[in-house]
Structure formats: C-alpha cells, structure tokens
N, C-alpha and C positions, 0 to 999 in steps of 0.2 A: 571807272574810266569809260568814256563813250567812244564810239567808233572813230570819230575824228581825232580824238586824242591818241587812240591806239595806232593810227597811221604813222604818227611821228616817232613811235617807239618800236615799230615792228621791224625786227632784223631782216626778215625775209623781204618785205616790201622795199626797204632801204637798199639792200644788196641788189635786188632786181633792177631798181631804178639806176643805181650806179653802174651796173653791168651794161644796161642798155645804152647809157650815155657814153661810157668808154668804148663800147663796141661800135657805136655810130662814129665816134671820132677816129678810131683806128681804121675802120672800113673806109672812111673818107680819105684818110692819109695814104691808104694802100690801094686805092681804086686804080691808079695808073698801072699797077702791076698785074691787074686782072684777077686777083684773088681777094676774097674777103679775109679778114683777120682770123676767123675761125678755120678757114681752109688752110691758111698759111700755118697756123698752129698744128693742125692735123697732119700736114705734111712733115713738119718738124718732129712731131711725136713719132710718126711711123719711121722716119729716118733714124731717130735716136734709139728706138726699140728694135730696129733691124728685123723686119718681117714678123710682127706680132700676130697672134690670133686676133680675130675680131673681139672675142671676149676679153682678152688681156688689154687690148687697146681701149675698149669701152670703159673698163675698170680704171685705167690710168687717166682717162679723161673725165671720169665721174659722169658717164653717160649710160643710158640703156642701149641695148643692141639696135633697136629700131631707130632711135635717134641717130646713132652712129651710121647706120645704113643710109639714112636720108642725107646726112652730111657728106658722106663719101660719094654720092651719085655724081656731082659735077666733076670731082677729081677722077673718077672712073671714066666718065664720058670724054674728058679732055686728055686722057692717056697719062695722067700723072701717077696713078696707082692702079695696079691690077689686083684682083683677088685670085688666089689659087687654093686648091685643096691641100690641107695639111697632111703630109705623108704619114705623120705619127698618129693622127686621129682624123680619119676621113670625114667625120661629122663636122669638123671645124674648118674655117677658112683663114688663110694667112693674108695679111695686107702688106704689100711691098711697095717700094717707090721705084719708079722707072728712071732712066737717065733724063728723060724730059722733065719728070717730076723733080729731080735733083737740081736741074737748071732753073726751074721755076721757083724752087725753094731758095736757091742762092740769090736770085734777083729780087724776090719778095722780101728776103731778110734785110736787105738794104733799106727798103721802105719801112719795114717793121722797126728797125733800129731808130730811124728818124721819128716814127710815131712814139716809140718808147721814150726817146729823149724829150719829146714835147710833154709827155705824161709826167716825167720827172720834173721838168721845168715848171709846169703849171702847178704841181702839188708841192714841189720842193723835194730835193733828193732824199733827205732824211725821212720825211713823212711818207714818201713813196716806198722806201725800203720797209718802213714799219707796216704800212698797209699790206704790202706783199707778204710779209711775214705772218700777219694776222690772217690773211686770206688763205695762205698755205695751211695754217692750223685749222681753219674752218673747213677746208676741203679734205682734210685728213680723215682716215678711217677712225682714229681715236675720238675725233669730235663727234662723228656720227654715233659711235658707241656711247659716248657721254650723253648726247642728246636723247638717244633712245632709252638709256638707263636712268634718266633724270627722275622719272616717276618712282622707280625702285629706290633711288637715293633719297628722294623726298620722304617716302614712306619710312625708310630706315631712320632718318633723322627724327621724324615724328615719334617713332617708337622709342628712340633713345631719350627723347625729352619727355616721354609719357603723355604726349598730346594726342588726343583722340577726337579732334574736331574735324568737321568737314570743310572748314574754312581753307582758303587757298593760301598757303604760306608763300613768303617771298622766296625767290631763287637764292640759293647760296652761291653767289658768283665765285668766291674763292674756291669752293669745293669743285664747282664745275670747271673752272679754269685750270685747277691743279690736275684734273683728270684728263686734260687735253695735252697729249705729248706732242711736242713740236716735231714735224717731219724732218728727217735728215736732209741736209743740203747736198 
C-alpha cells in the first residue's frame, strides 16, 4: 500500500478531518452566542462534574493538562470559570463555574441544540446515534487499552498459531472489537 492509498484507510486522519469539519460547523452555528463549541462543552462538563480538579476534568475530556489550561484561558478571562486551590490537596486546582458561566452555558446550549439538530438532520438520526456510540467507544479507556495491547495480542495469536514470521499479519478486528467495552450511558 502506498502513501496515497493509506490516506483513505487511516482511522486517525479520517477522524481528524471529520472532527475539524464538525467543529467548524458547530462553531459557525454557535458564533452568535460568543462561545466556540469546545468552550461550551467545557462549561457543560465543569457544570456536570461540579468543581472537578484540573486532572479529573482533563481525563474526562481526554485532554492533557496543558491543552486544558490553554482551552480554559478565555473562560477564565471572561469570568465564566475560576480556578481555586483544592482544600483536600493543595497541589491541585479545582475548576468551578460562576453564575455568569451558568448563564452563558444556558444561552449557548440553545445554540448547541440547534447545531446538534442540524448534525442529526444532515447525517440522519439513526446514523448520528450510531456514530456517537462508535465515537464513545473509541474515546473510552478500554479502546486505548486494546489499541496499546494490540501488539501483545498479535504476538500471542502468532504464538498460538505457531507462526514465527516477521510478516505483518492482518488485524483481527473481531478480537479487537470484542475487547472494547462500551462505556456506560
């Protein structure tokens, strides 16, 4: 397979392109509310988690701490979220939502609902639900574990078959898919 052929089969490249497209469309739909879609989601996550630590929030969003800090900056600046020292562990900071942040979240959620309705209409409700289910599975810790352990699984399969070649075997999709537990709803 050459590089051009690989582009069409690369899960990473396809997900990134789709994410950029949907992100642009949601940002355009939400522009009137003064928040980007990522900022609205971040406010919603902080509100739902009720004053999470930066580390727990980053984990829930599948982000590293530096990316989270960068994404929080406009929300901090505009007074939607403050950071405070965690009384239980002074090394960590808590992210909270202010009353102004709650108002912004409420008003931006109306725009988000409209954007999400457009997403479902453009893709079809059933396909949109299926896509979200697949994306939840891909974002889950169990997918990450299965992805990282693939080499171990591949080597174990080779050993079981008695194959000792250096050729690259095809992925065992059923085995990989079976190892991905669907996250609870």
